[in-house]
ZASERO-959161 format. One record per residue: residue number from 1; residue in three letters; x, y, z of N, C-alpha, C in turn. Coordinates in pm, 1 decimal, m for minus. Example, Ala and Ser with C-alpha at 12.3 -4.5 7.8 and 13.67 -1.06 7.14 Angstrom:
// residues 2
1,Ala,1319.0,m569.0,780.0,1230.0,m450.0,780.0,1320.0,m330.0,780.0
2,Ser,1285.0,m225.0,708.0,1367.0,m106.0,714.0,1290.0,3.0,787.0
This chain:
// residues 106
1,Leu,8769.3,4027.7,7373.9,8704.8,4094.3,7487.0,8609.2,3996.4,7552.0
2,Asn,8626.1,3976.1,7680.4,8543.3,3877.2,7749.7,8438.3,3940.4,7841.5
3,Gly,8430.3,4071.6,7845.6,8332.5,4137.4,7929.9,8374.2,4150.6,8074.9
4,Ile,8483.2,4087.0,8112.2,8532.7,4094.1,8249.2,8648.9,4190.9,8258.7
5,Ser,8740.0,4182.3,8163.9,8858.4,4266.9,8161.1,8852.5,4354.7,8037.1
6,Cys,8896.2,4479.7,8050.4,8895.6,4569.5,7934.7,9012.1,4541.2,7841.7
7,Gly,9104.9,4455.5,7881.8,9215.1,4416.8,7795.7,9332.4,4513.2,7794.6
8,Leu,9327.2,4618.9,7874.0,9437.4,4715.0,7876.8,9553.9,4658.7,7956.8
9,Val,9673.0,4689.6,7909.5,9792.9,4647.3,7981.0,9827.6,4751.4,8086.8
10,Glu,9907.9,4710.7,8181.0,9955.5,4803.2,8284.2,10053.9,4899.2,8218.5
11,Leu,10027.1,5028.9,8226.5,10111.4,5129.0,8162.2,10173.5,5221.1,8265.8
12,Pro,10293.9,5268.5,8237.1,10353.0,5367.6,8327.0,10278.9,5500.3,8312.8
13,Ser,10281.7,5582.8,8416.2,10225.9,5716.8,8401.9,10333.4,5805.2,8340.5
14,Gly,10291.8,5905.5,8269.7,10385.7,5996.0,8205.2,10320.3,6065.5,8088.3
15,His,10402.4,6124.6,8002.3,10347.5,6186.3,7881.9,10448.9,6181.7,7769.0
16,Ile,10399.3,6203.1,7649.2,10480.2,6204.3,7528.6,10564.6,6331.7,7529.4
17,Pro,10692.6,6323.1,7492.9,10776.6,6443.3,7491.8,10714.3,6557.8,7411.3
18,Arg,10730.7,6678.8,7461.2,10682.3,6804.2,7402.1,10529.3,6815.3,7398.7
19,Ser,10460.6,6726.5,7469.0,10314.7,6736.8,7472.2,10271.0,6841.4,7574.2
20,Arg,10150.2,6889.3,7557.2,10088.2,6986.0,7648.2,9958.1,6925.6,7698.1
21,Asn,9913.2,6969.5,7814.8,9792.7,6913.9,7873.8,9674.5,7010.2,7859.7
22,Val,9567.3,6960.5,7799.6,9439.6,7030.8,7796.0,9335.6,6929.7,7843.7
23,His,9285.1,6950.1,7963.8,9183.7,6858.7,8016.6,9052.1,6886.8,7944.9
24,Tyr,8983.1,6781.3,7905.8,8860.8,6799.1,7828.3,8757.7,6887.1,7899.4
25,Gln,8752.1,6883.2,8031.5,8653.6,6963.9,8103.8,8680.1,7113.4,8088.8
26,Ser,8805.8,7151.0,8061.1,8836.8,7293.1,8042.2,8779.5,7346.4,7911.5
27,Leu,8732.7,7257.5,7824.2,8675.4,7296.9,7695.3,8523.6,7314.1,7702.4
28,Leu,8465.6,7273.0,7813.1,8319.9,7272.5,7826.4,8270.2,7379.4,7921.8
29,Asp,8156.1,7436.2,7888.1,8086.8,7526.5,7979.9,8034.5,7440.3,8094.2
30,Pro,8070.3,7470.8,8219.4,8034.4,7381.8,8330.2,7883.8,7370.2,8356.6
31,Gln,7807.8,7474.5,8327.4,7663.3,7466.7,8349.9,7591.0,7400.3,8232.9
32,Glu,7625.4,7439.8,8112.2,7554.2,7390.8,7994.0,7607.3,7257.7,7941.8
33,Arg,7733.6,7224.5,7978.6,7799.8,7102.8,7932.3,7807.0,7095.2,7779.9
34,Ile,7832.8,7210.7,7718.2,7858.6,7220.2,7574.9,7992.8,7290.4,7557.3
35,Leu,8046.0,7287.1,7435.8,8173.1,7355.4,7412.7,8161.1,7503.4,7445.7
36,Lys,8268.0,7557.1,7500.4,8275.5,7701.1,7526.2,8277.4,7774.9,7392.4
37,Ser,8269.6,7905.0,7397.0,8275.3,7986.5,7275.8,8414.3,7974.4,7213.2
38,Pro,8427.0,8001.8,7083.5,8559.7,7997.8,7020.3,8662.5,8086.9,7091.3
39,Glu,8620.2,8201.1,7141.5,8711.5,8291.2,7212.5,8761.1,8227.5,7342.3
40,Glu,8670.7,8164.4,7414.9,8708.6,8097.6,7540.1,8797.5,7976.1,7512.5
41,Leu,8765.3,7903.3,7405.6,8846.8,7787.4,7368.9,8987.8,7829.8,7330.6
42,Ala,8998.0,7938.8,7255.0,9129.8,7988.5,7215.0,9214.3,8020.7,7337.8
43,Lys,9151.5,8076.3,7441.2,9224.8,8108.3,7564.3,9274.9,7981.0,7632.5
44,Val,9195.2,7875.5,7630.1,9238.6,7747.8,7688.2,9365.3,7699.2,7617.8
45,Phe,9365.7,7706.6,7484.5,9483.5,7663.0,7408.8,9602.9,7753.8,7435.7
46,Ile,9580.4,7882.2,7439.9,9689.3,7977.2,7468.2,9748.0,7950.3,7606.2
47,Asp,9661.8,7931.2,7706.3,9708.3,7904.1,7842.7,9790.7,7774.9,7850.3
48,Ala,9761.8,7679.4,7760.8,9836.1,7553.0,7757.1,9958.9,7561.3,7665.7
49,Glu,9986.1,7682.3,7615.1,10100.5,7706.4,7526.7,10091.5,7626.3,7397.2
50,Ile,9968.6,7619.5,7342.1,9944.1,7553.3,7213.5,9907.1,7661.2,7113.4
51,Ser,9984.6,7670.2,7006.8,9958.2,7769.2,6903.0,9852.1,7716.5,6806.9
52,Leu,9747.0,7793.7,6790.0,9642.9,7757.1,6694.4,9679.5,7797.6,6551.7
53,Ser,9796.4,7857.2,6534.4,9839.9,7895.9,6400.0,9929.9,7788.1,6337.8
54,Arg,9956.1,7680.9,6411.9,10039.7,7572.0,6362.0,9964.4,7439.5,6375.1
55,Pro,9990.0,7345.7,6284.9,9927.7,7212.7,6298.5,9971.4,7146.6,6428.9
56,Phe,9885.1,7064.5,6485.1,9923.7,6986.1,6602.0,9847.0,6854.9,6605.0
57,Val,9890.8,6766.7,6694.3,9830.0,6635.4,6709.5,9765.4,6628.9,6846.8
58,Ala,9639.6,6589.6,6851.7,9568.3,6572.8,6978.5,9578.7,6425.9,7020.1
59,Ser,9608.8,6405.6,7147.4,9613.0,6269.6,7200.6,9554.7,6270.9,7341.1
60,Cys,9533.5,6153.1,7394.8,9483.1,6141.1,7532.7,9525.3,6004.2,7581.9
61,Gly,9444.4,5938.2,7658.7,9480.0,5805.8,7707.7,9458.3,5697.4,7603.8
62,Ser,9345.6,5704.0,7533.6,9313.4,5599.5,7436.5,9266.6,5653.3,7302.0
63,Gly,9248.2,5783.8,7287.3,9208.8,5842.6,7159.7,9073.0,5910.1,7160.6
64,Leu,8986.9,5874.6,7252.7,8851.1,5928.7,7252.9,8847.1,6077.1,7289.2
65,Thr,8908.0,6114.7,7399.4,8905.8,6254.3,7442.5,8981.6,6343.7,7345.9
66,Ala,9079.8,6288.6,7276.3,9154.5,6365.8,7176.1,9061.2,6420.8,7068.6
67,Cys,8954.0,6349.7,7040.1,8857.1,6396.7,6940.0,8789.9,6525.9,6985.9
68,Leu,8762.3,6538.9,7113.8,8702.5,6661.8,7166.6,8801.5,6777.5,7156.2
69,Ile,8929.1,6750.7,7181.8,9031.9,6854.1,7168.4,9040.8,6900.0,7023.2
70,Ala,9038.1,6805.7,6929.9,9042.5,6840.4,6787.8,8919.0,6920.8,6747.5
71,Leu,8801.9,6883.0,6797.5,8679.4,6957.4,6768.6,8688.7,7100.0,6821.6
72,Ala,8741.2,7116.1,6942.1,8756.9,7250.2,6999.7,8851.3,7334.6,6915.0
73,Ala,8959.9,7275.4,6867.6,9052.9,7348.1,6781.0,8984.1,7386.0,6649.6
74,Phe,8905.5,7294.9,6595.5,8830.6,7321.7,6472.9,8735.2,7439.1,6492.3
75,Glu,8671.6,7445.7,6608.0,8581.8,7557.6,6639.5,8658.0,7690.4,6643.0
76,Cys,8787.7,7682.1,6668.9,8874.1,7801.8,6668.8,8934.2,7825.8,6530.2
77,Arg,8881.7,7760.0,6430.5,8924.9,7770.8,6290.0,9061.3,7709.2,6262.8
78,Gln,9105.7,7619.7,6350.1,9228.3,7543.9,6324.8,9185.0,7408.8,6269.4
79,Glu,9194.3,7394.3,6138.3,9148.1,7271.7,6073.6,9260.2,7170.4,6054.3
80,Asn,9383.9,7206.7,6086.8,9496.8,7117.4,6065.3,9537.2,7051.4,6197.4
81,Val,9446.5,6968.7,6247.7,9469.6,6894.6,6371.7,9449.1,6746.6,6343.6
82,Ala,9546.6,6668.0,6378.9,9534.8,6522.7,6365.9,9499.0,6463.6,6501.5
83,Val,9429.3,6352.6,6500.2,9399.4,6279.5,6623.2,9484.1,6152.5,6622.8
84,Tyr,9568.6,6140.0,6723.7,9648.2,6018.5,6740.4,9558.4,5920.0,6812.9
85,Asp,9492.5,5833.2,6736.8,9390.6,5747.2,6796.6,9448.9,5640.9,6889.4
86,Gly,9575.2,5605.8,6873.4,9638.4,5512.4,6967.3,9673.9,5579.9,7098.0
87,Ser,9700.0,5709.3,7089.9,9730.0,5795.4,7203.9,9828.5,5732.7,7301.0
88,Trp,9815.0,5767.8,7429.5,9912.1,5724.9,7529.9,9923.0,5572.7,7535.8
89,Thr,9813.1,5502.4,7523.5,9815.4,5357.0,7534.6,9912.0,5296.8,7432.8
90,Glu,9897.8,5334.1,7307.4,9985.2,5280.9,7203.5,10128.2,5331.6,7219.0
91,Trp,10142.3,5461.2,7243.6,10275.1,5521.9,7250.4,10356.8,5462.3,7364.5
92,Ala,10296.5,5448.9,7482.3,10369.1,5398.0,7599.0,10412.1,5252.5,7580.4
93,Ile,10332.7,5175.4,7509.4,10368.9,5035.8,7483.3,10490.1,5029.0,7390.6
94,Lys,10495.5,5117.8,7291.5,10600.8,5113.4,7190.0,10725.7,5194.2,7226.3
95,Ala,10714.7,5288.7,7317.9,10826.2,5379.5,7349.0,10936.2,5309.0,7426.6
96,Asn,11058.3,5356.2,7406.1,11168.1,5313.9,7491.5,11146.9,5380.6,7627.6
97,Pro,11177.3,5312.3,7737.2,11153.8,5369.8,7870.7,11215.5,5508.1,7890.0
98,Glu,11332.3,5533.9,7830.5,11396.1,5664.9,7847.7,11323.7,5776.2,7771.7
99,Glu,11232.4,5742.4,7680.9,11155.7,5843.3,7607.0,11034.2,5893.4,7685.0
100,Ile,10992.0,5818.8,7785.0,10871.9,5853.7,7860.6,10904.9,5963.7,7960.8
101,Ile,10832.2,6072.9,7953.2,10848.1,6183.1,8047.9,10762.7,6150.2,8170.1
102,Lys,10826.6,6128.5,8281.8,10754.8,6091.6,8403.8,10677.1,6210.5,8458.5
103,Cys,10556.4,6182.5,8505.8,10472.4,6285.9,8566.2,10501.6,6293.5,8715.0
104,Glu,10509.2,6415.1,8763.8,10523.0,6434.4,8907.6,10383.9,6454.5,8965.6
105,Ile,10349.1,6375.7,9064.0,10219.2,6388.4,9129.6,10232.5,6491.0,9239.8
106,Lys,10144.9,6591.5,9234.4,10151.0,6701.6,9333.1,10049.9,6681.8,9441.5
């Protein structure tokens, strides 16, 4: 790391197959900037079609935001959540191009 470049490679946009999107801001109370209640968090997961009764893996762009998703699931009493710390950055570098699900920009 030289302080000039973050060292990230150019990555395609897309997502990992069968993944669901939960934006970290949807987990936070907008005024207080703290996690929402467990009931509100559960609704966020339900709306994203994520079952809190089954184990799942949280990922994001580089692994940091995935930790917040895992914490939110833990607050909903789902303790069987893994954090893929390499997340999209690692996966996109290693994936075959045909495995990448392209995102449509609306």
